[in-house]
C-alpha positions as CSV (number, residue, x, y, z in Angstrom):
1,M,93.2,137.7,109.3
2,E,90.8,140.3,110.9
3,F,90.1,140.7,114.6
4,I,86.5,141.5,115.3
5,E,85.9,143.4,118.6
6,N,82.1,142.8,118.7
7,V,80.9,139.8,116.7
8,E,77.2,140.0,115.8
9,K,75.0,138.0,118.1
10,E,73.6,135.5,115.6
11,E,76.9,134.9,113.9
12,Y,78.7,134.5,117.2
13,S,76.1,132.1,118.6
14,K,76.0,129.9,115.5
15,F,79.8,129.5,115.5
16,V,80.1,128.7,119.3
17,Q,77.1,126.3,119.4
18,N,78.2,124.2,116.5
19,H,81.9,124.0,117.5
20,K,83.6,121.0,119.0
21,Y,84.5,123.1,122.1
22,S,81.0,124.7,122.6
23,H,80.1,125.6,126.2
24,F,77.3,127.6,127.7
25,L,80.0,129.7,129.5
26,K,81.1,130.9,126.2
27,S,77.6,131.8,125.0
28,Y,76.2,135.2,124.1
29,E,73.5,134.4,126.8
30,W,76.2,134.0,129.5
31,S,77.6,137.4,128.5
32,E,74.2,138.8,129.5
33,V,74.2,136.9,132.8
34,A,77.8,138.0,133.5
35,K,76.5,141.6,133.6
36,L,74.5,140.7,136.6
37,K,77.8,139.8,138.3
38,G,79.5,143.0,137.6
39,W,81.4,141.9,134.5
40,I,81.6,143.9,131.2
41,P,81.4,141.4,128.3
42,F,82.9,141.5,124.8
43,C,82.2,138.8,122.2
44,V,85.3,138.9,120.0
45,G,86.4,136.8,117.1
46,L,89.0,136.2,114.4
47,K,88.0,136.0,110.7
48,E,89.7,134.5,107.7
49,N,88.3,135.3,104.3
50,N,85.3,136.9,106.1
51,K,84.6,133.6,108.0
52,L,85.0,133.1,111.7
53,V,87.7,130.8,112.7
54,A,87.9,131.6,116.5
55,T,85.8,133.4,119.1
56,A,86.1,134.3,122.8
57,L,83.9,135.8,125.5
58,L,86.0,138.4,127.2
59,L,84.7,139.4,130.7
60,K,86.2,142.6,131.9
61,K,86.4,143.3,135.7
62,R,87.3,146.9,136.7
63,L,90.0,147.5,139.2
64,P,91.0,150.5,141.1
65,L,93.0,153.3,139.4
66,G,91.5,152.6,136.0
67,Y,93.0,149.1,135.7
68,S,91.2,145.9,134.8
69,Y,91.6,142.2,134.1
70,F,89.8,139.9,131.8
71,Y,88.4,136.4,132.3
72,I,87.7,134.2,129.2
73,P,85.5,131.5,130.6
74,R,86.4,128.0,129.4
75,G,89.0,129.5,127.0
76,Y,88.8,130.2,123.3
77,T,86.4,128.5,120.8
78,I,89.2,127.5,118.5
79,D,91.1,124.7,116.8
80,Y,93.4,123.9,119.6
81,S,95.6,121.8,117.3
82,D,96.6,124.9,115.3
83,Y,99.5,126.5,117.1
84,N,99.7,129.6,114.8
85,L,96.0,130.3,115.1
86,I,96.1,130.2,118.9
87,E,99.2,132.4,118.9
88,Q,97.6,135.0,116.6
89,F,94.3,135.1,118.4
90,T,96.2,135.5,121.7
91,K,98.2,138.4,120.3
92,E,95.0,140.1,119.1
93,I,93.4,139.7,122.5
94,D,96.5,141.0,124.2
95,K,96.4,144.2,122.1
96,F,92.6,144.6,122.6
97,T,92.7,144.2,126.4
98,K,95.7,146.5,126.8
99,K,93.4,149.3,125.5
100,H,91.5,148.7,128.8
101,K,94.6,148.9,131.0
102,S,94.5,145.2,131.6
103,L,96.9,143.6,134.0
104,F,96.3,140.1,132.7
105,F,93.7,137.9,131.0
106,K,93.0,134.3,132.0
107,I,91.6,131.2,130.3
108,D,90.5,127.8,131.7
109,P,89.7,125.6,128.7
110,D,87.3,122.7,129.4
111,I,89.8,120.3,127.7
112,K,90.6,117.0,129.3
113,L,94.2,116.9,130.8
114,H,94.3,113.1,130.7
115,T,92.2,110.0,131.1
116,I,91.8,108.8,134.7
117,D,91.0,105.2,135.5
118,K,87.7,105.2,137.3
119,E,88.5,102.6,139.9
120,A,92.1,103.3,140.8
121,N,92.3,107.0,139.7
122,I,95.4,106.2,137.7
123,I,96.4,108.4,134.9
124,E,96.5,106.5,131.6
125,G,95.7,106.8,127.9
126,E,94.6,110.0,126.2
127,N,96.3,113.2,127.3
128,N,96.7,116.9,126.2
129,Y,100.1,117.7,127.7
130,E,101.2,119.0,124.3
131,L,98.5,121.7,124.5
132,V,99.6,122.7,127.9
133,N,103.1,123.2,126.5
134,T,101.7,125.2,123.6
135,L,100.0,127.6,125.8
136,K,103.2,128.1,127.9
137,K,105.2,128.7,124.7
138,I,102.8,131.4,123.6
139,G,103.2,133.2,126.9
140,F,100.6,131.8,129.3
141,K,101.6,131.1,132.9
142,R,99.9,127.9,134.3
143,K,98.4,128.5,137.7
144,K,98.7,126.0,140.5
145,L,96.4,123.0,139.7
146,N,93.5,123.3,142.1
147,K,91.7,120.2,143.4
148,F,88.7,121.9,144.9
149,F,86.8,125.1,143.9
150,E,89.4,127.7,144.5
151,N,89.5,129.1,140.9
152,E,86.9,130.6,138.6
153,Q,85.5,127.2,137.5
154,P,85.8,123.6,138.8
155,R,88.8,121.7,137.3
156,F,87.2,118.3,137.9
157,T,83.8,117.0,136.9
158,F,81.9,113.9,135.8
159,R,80.7,113.7,132.2
160,I,78.0,111.2,131.1
161,T,77.8,110.0,127.6
162,L,74.2,110.2,126.4
163,D,74.1,107.4,123.9
164,N,70.8,105.7,124.8
165,E,68.7,105.1,127.9
166,E,69.7,101.5,128.2
167,N,73.4,102.2,128.4
168,I,72.8,105.2,130.7
169,N,70.9,103.0,133.2
170,K,73.7,100.3,132.9
171,R,76.3,102.9,134.0
172,Y,74.2,103.9,137.1
173,S,75.4,102.3,140.4
174,K,73.2,99.8,142.1
175,T,72.7,102.4,144.8
176,V,71.1,104.8,142.3
177,H,68.7,102.1,141.1
178,R,67.8,101.1,144.6
179,F,67.2,104.8,145.7
180,I,65.1,105.6,142.6
181,K,63.0,102.5,143.4
182,K,62.7,103.7,147.0
183,S,61.7,107.2,145.8
184,N,58.8,105.5,143.9
185,F,57.3,104.4,147.2
186,Y,57.0,108.1,148.1
187,E,55.6,108.8,144.6
188,V,58.2,111.5,144.0
189,E,57.1,113.4,140.9
190,P,59.8,115.0,138.8
191,Y,58.7,117.6,136.3
192,V,59.9,120.7,134.3
193,G,58.8,123.8,136.1
194,K,57.7,127.2,135.0
195,K,59.2,130.6,135.6
196,E,56.8,131.4,138.5
197,E,58.1,128.3,140.3
198,I,61.6,129.8,140.6
199,E,60.6,131.0,144.0
200,E,60.4,127.3,145.0
201,F,64.1,126.9,143.9
202,V,65.1,130.0,145.8
203,R,63.4,128.7,149.0
204,L,65.2,125.4,148.8
205,M,68.5,127.2,148.0
206,K,68.2,129.3,151.1
207,L,67.7,126.1,153.2
208,T,70.8,124.6,151.5
209,E,72.8,127.8,152.1
210,K,72.0,127.7,155.8
211,R,72.7,124.0,156.1
212,Q,76.1,124.1,154.2
213,N,77.1,127.6,155.2
214,F,77.7,129.1,151.8
215,Y,76.5,132.1,149.9
216,S,74.5,131.9,146.7
217,H,72.6,134.5,144.6
218,N,69.4,136.4,145.2
219,S,66.0,135.6,143.6
220,N,66.5,138.4,141.0
221,Y,69.6,136.7,139.6
222,Y,67.9,133.3,139.1
223,E,64.9,134.9,137.4
224,K,67.1,136.9,135.0
225,F,69.3,133.9,134.4
226,Y,66.3,131.9,133.5
227,E,64.8,134.6,131.2
228,I,68.0,135.0,129.3
229,F,68.6,131.4,128.6
230,K,64.9,130.5,128.2
231,E,64.7,132.9,125.2
232,N,66.3,130.2,123.0
233,D,65.1,127.3,125.2
234,N,68.5,126.7,126.6
235,V,67.5,126.1,130.3
236,D,64.9,124.1,132.2
237,L,63.9,124.4,135.9
238,M,63.7,120.8,137.1
239,L,61.5,120.2,140.2
240,A,60.5,117.2,142.2
241,K,57.4,117.3,144.4
242,I,55.7,115.0,146.9
243,N,52.1,114.6,148.1
244,T,52.3,114.4,151.9
245,K,48.7,113.1,152.2
246,K,49.4,110.1,150.1
247,I,52.7,109.4,151.9
248,V,51.0,109.5,155.3
249,A,48.3,107.0,154.1
250,K,51.0,104.7,152.7
251,L,53.0,104.8,156.0
252,E,49.8,104.1,158.0
253,E,49.2,101.1,155.8
254,E,52.8,99.9,156.5
255,I,52.4,100.5,160.3
256,N,49.1,98.5,160.3
257,K,50.4,95.5,158.5
258,T,53.6,94.9,160.5
259,D,53.9,93.2,164.0
260,D,57.5,94.2,164.3
261,I,57.6,96.8,167.1
262,E,60.9,98.3,166.0
263,I,59.7,98.8,162.4
264,K,56.3,100.0,163.5
265,N,58.0,102.7,165.7
266,K,60.3,103.8,162.9
267,K,57.4,104.2,160.6
268,I,55.4,106.1,163.2
269,E,58.4,108.5,163.6
270,E,58.7,108.9,159.9
271,K,55.0,109.6,159.5
272,K,55.3,112.6,161.8
273,I,57.6,114.3,159.3
274,F,54.8,114.3,156.7
275,E,51.8,115.1,158.9
276,N,50.3,118.5,159.1
277,R,52.1,119.8,156.0
278,E,50.9,121.3,152.8
279,E,49.5,118.5,150.7
280,E,52.0,119.1,147.8
281,L,55.6,120.1,148.5
282,V,58.5,120.7,146.2
283,V,61.5,119.1,147.9
284,S,64.2,119.2,145.2
285,A,65.0,121.7,142.4
286,Y,67.7,122.0,139.7
287,F,68.6,124.3,136.9
288,T,69.8,122.4,133.8
289,V,71.4,124.3,130.9
290,F,71.5,123.1,127.3
291,Y,74.0,124.5,124.8
292,G,75.4,122.9,121.6
293,N,75.8,119.2,122.1
294,K,76.1,119.4,125.9
295,A,74.0,119.9,129.0
296,W,75.0,120.9,132.6
297,Y,73.6,120.5,136.0
298,L,74.3,124.0,137.1
299,Y,72.4,124.9,140.3
300,G,70.8,122.5,142.8
301,A,69.0,122.6,146.1
302,N,67.2,120.1,148.3
303,D,65.0,120.1,151.5
304,M,66.8,117.6,153.6
305,E,63.9,117.4,156.1
306,F,62.5,115.1,153.5
307,K,65.7,113.3,152.5
308,N,64.0,109.9,153.1
309,T,62.1,110.4,149.9
310,L,65.4,110.4,147.9
311,A,63.8,113.0,145.6
312,N,67.3,114.2,144.6
313,Y,68.2,110.9,143.0
314,K,64.9,110.7,141.1
315,L,65.3,114.3,139.9
316,F,68.9,113.8,138.8
317,D,67.9,110.8,136.7
318,F,65.0,112.9,135.3
319,Q,67.2,115.8,134.1
320,I,69.6,113.3,132.4
321,K,66.8,111.7,130.6
322,E,65.4,115.1,129.6
323,A,68.8,115.9,128.0
324,L,68.7,112.6,126.2
325,K,65.3,113.6,124.7
326,R,66.9,116.8,123.3
327,N,69.5,114.7,121.5
328,I,72.3,116.0,123.8
329,E,75.5,114.0,123.6
330,I,77.3,114.9,126.9
331,F,75.8,115.6,130.3
332,D,78.3,117.5,132.5
333,E,77.7,117.3,136.3
334,F,79.5,120.7,136.5
335,G,82.1,120.2,139.2
336,T,83.5,117.8,141.8
337,I,86.7,117.6,143.8
338,G,90.1,116.4,142.7
339,D,91.2,114.7,145.9
340,V,89.0,111.8,146.5
341,H,90.9,110.6,149.6
342,T,89.9,113.6,151.7
343,D,87.6,114.3,154.6
344,N,86.6,117.5,153.0
345,K,82.9,118.2,153.4
346,L,82.5,118.1,149.6
347,I,83.3,114.3,149.5
348,G,79.6,113.6,149.8
349,L,78.8,115.7,146.7
350,H,81.6,113.8,144.8
351,E,80.2,110.4,145.8
352,F,76.6,111.4,144.8
353,K,77.7,112.5,141.4
354,K,80.0,109.5,140.9
355,K,77.1,107.1,141.3
356,F,75.6,108.2,138.0
357,G,78.4,106.6,136.1
358,G,80.0,109.6,134.3
359,E,83.6,109.8,133.3
360,Y,85.8,111.4,136.0
361,T,87.3,114.2,134.1
362,E,90.2,116.5,134.9
363,F,90.7,119.7,132.8
364,I,94.0,121.2,131.9
365,G,93.9,124.1,134.3
366,E,93.8,127.8,134.5
367,F,96.3,130.0,132.6
368,D,97.2,133.7,133.1
369,Y,98.6,135.9,130.3
370,I,100.3,138.5,132.4
371,Q,100.6,142.0,130.8
372,K,101.8,144.2,133.8
373,P,103.9,141.9,136.0
374,I,104.7,144.3,138.9
375,I,101.2,145.8,139.2
376,N,99.7,142.3,138.8
377,L,101.7,141.1,141.7
378,L,100.4,143.9,143.9
379,Y,96.9,143.1,142.7
380,K,97.3,139.4,143.7
381,M,98.2,140.5,147.2
382,I,95.4,143.0,147.6
383,I,92.5,141.2,145.9
384,P,91.8,138.5,148.5
385,I,91.3,141.2,151.1
386,R,89.1,143.3,148.8
387,R,87.0,140.2,147.8
388,K,86.4,139.4,151.4
389,I,85.2,143.0,152.2
390,V,82.8,142.9,149.1
391,R,81.3,139.6,150.0
392,T,80.7,140.7,153.6
393,R,79.0,143.8,152.4
394,L,76.8,142.0,149.9
395,R,75.7,139.4,152.6
396,S,74.8,142.2,155.0
397,K,72.5,143.6,152.3
398,G,71.1,140.1,151.5
399,E,72.3,140.3,147.9
């Protein structure tokens, strides 16, 4: 077999997109986006009889003193049932990354660890424990199984099977159907936006950052991300807008036709939210990525001042149905928590995503292939401090 250090773009993309384990984080497009985050990408592969049998996107991060480490997002694109193939590809990647003074390289395959009962959260049925043991035998060290968002990618998610619209709707909770119906009162209009409307997404994201006290990307990142993935029509900007003039008229009609003082006062207070506003307002925005047979809800933001419109529910349904139109088979909600009995602030996000009826999915975890144990240990001690300093500096610059 022959190890290829830089697989040609078209050949690489064709292999990854059509593979069982396709993922946008393995794509050539993501290698370009990764550059915006300071990574140095390499699209490598393994060929047998001049035909690709495995690929990986290697993202290099430079460290002090000329050292580096590599992250392979969502692992190899490979037949995970073939022990010898995995072992040989790992050895080749080991040799390649050592040329770059690598301390370790990590993978986090998006392969289900085991089936979880939706109601009782009980482990049952299908599992991939054998693969976990295979990776350990080859030399990978399994990291502590995270339940939140501590590692590079979320380890839990919800995945919706996009068989047909009728079945999708059946899997929605009653709450989703009720909220979508309520959003129709406010005439929430979901639609696929254009590049110039990215500024609306950024505006909403800044509101979300402030409300939830987290740090996102700047507008340049989202514009570049969109351009890169839109080249092959692998991304859509999903927006939901309202017409405040129409809503005020509807609420006035509701106020005039009721004699209930309590209801009347509530409607009057609600009407104030929409008065003296721009006539058309975007109140919810998502980025949805399409790659291979899957789609992902990647970035999302909402204006909670208009939460009564329930535009986020209408827009979430819209993006799922748009994926169905593209003949996508799996819609991945891209991350939730693994501890559903917690008072963590993310429980609200979990409950929101759960309502759309996807399979609660736990991946096998993150694995490190350690190449320089002693230096790596020092790195693990220093990097949290360094990361905090870098993030503080970036925030101060508004980046």
